[in-house]
N, C-alpha and C positions, 0 to 999 in steps of 0.2 A: 424379504424374509419376515415371516409372521411368527413370532414367538411370544409366550407369556411374559418372559423376561430373560435378559442376559445378565450375567455377572461379569464385572470388570474391575480392574484396579482404578482405571481412569476413563471417564467418558468425556469426549471432546465434542462440544456442540458447534458445528460448522466445519465443513470439509473443503473450504476454499484454501488459498495459499497458506493462511495462518494455521488452520487446523491440520492440514495435510503435512506441512513442514514439521510441526510439533510432534505429530504421531510418528513420523519418520525418525526424528531425532531421539525420541524416547526409545524406539526400537523394541527389542525383546526384553528390556529391563522392567517392563510392566505390561499387563494385559490391557489393551486399549480398544475402546469402541468409538468410532466416529459416527456422529449423527448429522446427516445432511438434510436440510428441509426441502430442497429441490430434488427433482428426479436425476439431475446431473450435477456433480460437484463443480464449483467454479462458475456457476451460471451468472452470478451477480458481479461484484467488483473485480474478482480475479479475471474473469473472462472479458472484461471491458477496459482493461488497462491501456494506457498509452505506451507501455512497454519500453521504458528506458531506465538506465542506471546512471545517477548523477550524484556526486558527493555534496553538491550544494543544494540538493532538493530536500526540503523538509526543515532546514535550519541547522545551526551548529550543533544542537543536542542530538540530532538524528545522524549527523555525519559519521560519528564513530561506528554506528551500527551498519551504515552503508559501506564504509571502507572495510570493515571486518568481514563483510559478506562477499567481497570481490573475489577472494581466492577460491572459495567454493564454487561460485558461479562460473568463473573462468575454467577451473579444473574440469567441470562437467560439460563445458561447451555451450553454455547458455548466453554468452555475451558476444556481441559483434561491435567492435569499436567504430564509432561514427564521429566523435568529437562534438562540441557544442559551442555556440557563440551566444553570449548574453548581450543583447543588442540595446544600446542606449539611444532612444529616439529623442526628439526635442525635449529638453528639460530632464533627460534621464541620466545625466552624468553622475548625479548624487547616488543613484541606485547602484551603479557599478563601483563607485567609490566605497559604498557600504559593503558590497560583497567582498571586496579586497580586505576591508577591515575585519569583517566577521570571520573569515576563514584563514587569514594570515598564511602561515606556513603549512597548515593542515591539508590544503588542497592546492594543486598546481593550477594557477590562473595566469593568463598572459594578456596584458593590455594591448589593444590594437587600435590604430587610428581610423578615422572615417575613410580615408583613401584606401587603406588595406581592406576594409570591409567590402568595398565595391568589387574587389577581385575575388573575395571569398563567397560572396552571395550575388550571383548574376542577376541583374534587373533590380538591384536595391535602389530605392529612391535616395536622393542625395542629402536629405536633411538629417541624417544620423549624426550623433555627437561622439560616437566611438563604441567600443565594446570590449568584452573580455572573452578570450578563448578558454574553454575548459576542455583540454584535449583528451581527458580520460573517459568522457561520457560514452556509453555504449547502449545499443539496443539489447533488450532482453527477450529471449524466447520464452514467453510466459506460459504458453500451453505446454511446451516441453518440460519446463521446470515443475509445473504443477503435476503433470503426469509422472514425472520422475519421483516426486515426493510420495505420491499415492502408491506407486509400485514399491518403494522402499518400505512404506508402512505395511502394506499387505505381506511382503516377504518376511517382515518381522512378526507377523501374526495378528496385526490389527484387523478388526472387523469394521467394514463400512456399511452403514444402513442409509440408503437414499430414500427420498420421499418420507422423511422421518422428522418432521418439525416437532420440536419439544413443546408440549402443551401444559405440563406441570412438572415442578421440581420440588420434592418434599424429602424431609429427613425421615429415615427409618433406622433408629438406633445410631450406630456409628457410620452409616452409609447414606447415600442419596439415592432416591428413586426418580429417574427421569422418564416421564411418560411421553410417548411419541406415536405417530400413526403407524410406525413399523413395529411397535411393541415397547415394552419397558426395559430400562437398563438400570441395574443396581450397581453402584460403584462407590468407592471410598472418596474419590475426588471428581468434581465436575469442573471442566475447563470451559470458560466462556470465550469461544473464538467465533462468535456469531456476527462479526462485522457490524453492519448497520443495525442489526437486531440485538446487539450486545446489551443495551440498556434494558430491553424487554426480558431477556433471559435472566439478567441479574435480579430484576424485580420478581420473577417467578421463584427465585431461590431466597428472597429476603436479604440479598446482599446490599452493601452500601450503595446508595443511589447516586452513582457517578454519572454525570450527564454526558453520555457519548452521543454526539449529534451528527447525523448524516447530512452531507452536502452534495448537491448534484454537480457533476462535471460533464461537459459535453465534448464530444469529438466528432469531427466531420471528415469523411474521406472525399477528396475532390480531385478532379482532373484540371490541370492548368496548362496554358499555352504562353510561352514555351514550356516544355516539360522540364522539371528541375533536374540538374545534373546528378549523376549517380553518386558523386562524392559530396553532395550538399551536407553540411553539418546540421545537427539539431539546432534550431533557432528558438531562443527563449527571450522574450521581452523582459528587460531588466526590471521593469515596473509591474510585471506580472499581469499584462493585458492579453497575452496570447503566447502560444508556442506552436511550432510545426516541425514535422520531419518527413523526409522522403521515405516511402516504403519500397520494397523490392520490386513491386509492379509499376513503379514510376509515378504513383499517385502520392498526394500529400495527405498526411493526417494532421488536422488543424484543430486547435482548441482555443476558445476565447478566454481560457483560464477562469471560467465562471465558478462560483462557489455559492450556491443557493441552498439554504436550509430546506430539508425535505423529510417527510415521513419515511420510514423504512418500507420500501416497496420495490416493485419491478419498474424502476424509473425509466422514463422516456425523455428524449430531448425536446426542448421547446423551440419553436420556429424563430423566436427573437434571438435566442442564443446562437443558432446557426447563422442567422443574418449578421449578427454582431461579429462573429468569427471571420466571416468573409470580408466584411467592411474593414476590420483591423488588418487583415492580410493585404488588401488592396491599397491601404494607406502606406504600406512599407515596401512593397515590391511592385514592379510593373509587369505583373503576370495577369493574364485574363483567365478568369474562372469559367471553364467550359461547362462543367456540370457538377452537381452534388450527387455522388454515387450512393452514399449511405451516411447515416448519422446515428449515433447512439449516445447513451449517457450512463454513467455509473455513479455509485455513492461512495464518497470518501468520508470516513467517520473519525471525528476528533473528540478527545477529552477537552475540558475547558482550557487547559494550558497548551494544547496541541502537541503533547507528547504521548507516546503509547502508554498503555497500562498493562504491566506484567507483574503478576504476583498474587499471593493469597489474600483474600478479603479478610478484614478484621472483625466483621460481624457474623459472617456465615462460614463456619469452620468447614474446611475442605472445598471451598469454592475458590477457583483460581481464575484471575482475569488475564486474558490474552487478546486485548482489543484496543480500539482507538488508534489504529495504525495508518490513519489518514490515506494519502496517496502514495505512501512510501513502503507499504507492507510487502510488496514483491521485492523491491531492491534490497530490503533489509531482512528478508525471510531467513536466510541461513543463520545470521547472528542472533536474531530474535528467538528462533527455535532453540539454538544452543543455550541461551540464557534461561529460557523458560523450562526446558527439559532438566537443566541442572537444578533449578529451584524445586521442581516437582519431585525429583528423585533424591534430593538432599545431597547432591554431589558438588564438588568444586567446579568452577567455571572452566571449560576447556581452553586451551591455549589461544585460539583465535579471538576469544572475547574476554580473556582474563584481565585485560586492562580497562574494561568497561565496568562502571559502578551501577549495578541494577537498581540501586535505591532511588535514583532520580526518576525511575519509571514505575515505582511501587504504588499500589492503590492507596496506601496509607497517607500519601501526601495530600489527600483530599479530606482528611479528618477535620471536623469542625469543633471549635471550642463552644463554650456555653453561650457566648454572644452571637454564635452563628458565623464566626469568622474563620477563614481557613487558617489552620495552625501550621 
C-alpha cells in the first residue's frame, strides 16, 4: 500500500507475535496500524520458536504471565500437552533443588529417581542424578496462534503494512509521524514491538535508552536411531545446556541452549553451535544421529534485568514499550497483550491478569539518578 500518510490512534511497529497480539487485544477500541519491516509478519523470532509452553521457563517473575496465558491458549486450541522432564546430569542435583525452591507451590513439579528416568527416556545413559517432571508443559501451535491474532486484528479494523521498516519517528504537535517504506503514519501513540530492533526504534523516537540486547539461539532438526517414542516428554537439562523434543514427524528439535549476543539481523546458525548440540545430546542418550535435516537460529531479546518492558516511556510522551520478551514472548502473549492493551486504553486489567502487578515490567524501573545508578 503506497500512501502519503495514514492517520491512526496507535501505530504498532512490529507485527510478530507481540505486535499482532496487542493489535488484536486493542480490537476496535482504537484505530490501529501495524508496521512490519519484512514482507511477511513473523519472519524473525516468532517464526523460529521452539514452540513450547512451560511455567518454569523465563524465571519466577515470568511465571504469572505464562500461567495467566494458559486459559486463552487452551480455549483456542493452540496447546498440545507433552509434559517435560528437567534432567539432572552429573553434579546437577543442585539445579533441580533450586527449581523446587523457586517455584514452590506455584508450579506442579514432581521429583523422580534415576531409575524412573530410565523408563521415561528410552536409551538414557545411566549417570543421571535424578530429575523433575513438569507435567503441564505443552507444545504451542505458534503459526496458528500468530495467524489467529492477525485475523482478530484485521476483523477489528487494524491495517497491516508489510515491507514497512520504520526509518524515522518524529513529533508533529501532539502526534508522532512514523516514516516507512510503505508510507508515513501519523498517530497519537507509537508502540515499540520491534523485538530485536526495539532499541533502534526507541532511539529513533528519542525514548529512554534501555539496552534491549538480542541473543542468538540455535535449533537443529535431526533424525536419530532408534526413533524417539511418540510419548517422549520435552527434555530440559536442569543446568541449561540443552533441550530437545520430539516433533510429529518423528524428528527431534534440539538446542544447545546457546545465548550469544548478536546484532539485530536475519540471524543464521553457527556450525559450532550445531556440533555442540549434537555432542550434548549424545552424552545423555544412546541414540545415533543419522542426519541433520535443517538448522536455524532466532534472536531472543532481553532488557538488562531479563524482564519484559511494558509501558509508556518517561522521556518521549506517547511512546509505549512492548519489548524485551526474551524467549517467552509466545507463551506469555495473551497475558502480555491484555496488560499492554489495558495500559494503552486506560482501562482496568481484565480478570485473567488482574492479579499481576504491571509495575515490575514498567520502563521507569531503568531510571538513573545523578550518579548514574539505577534508582
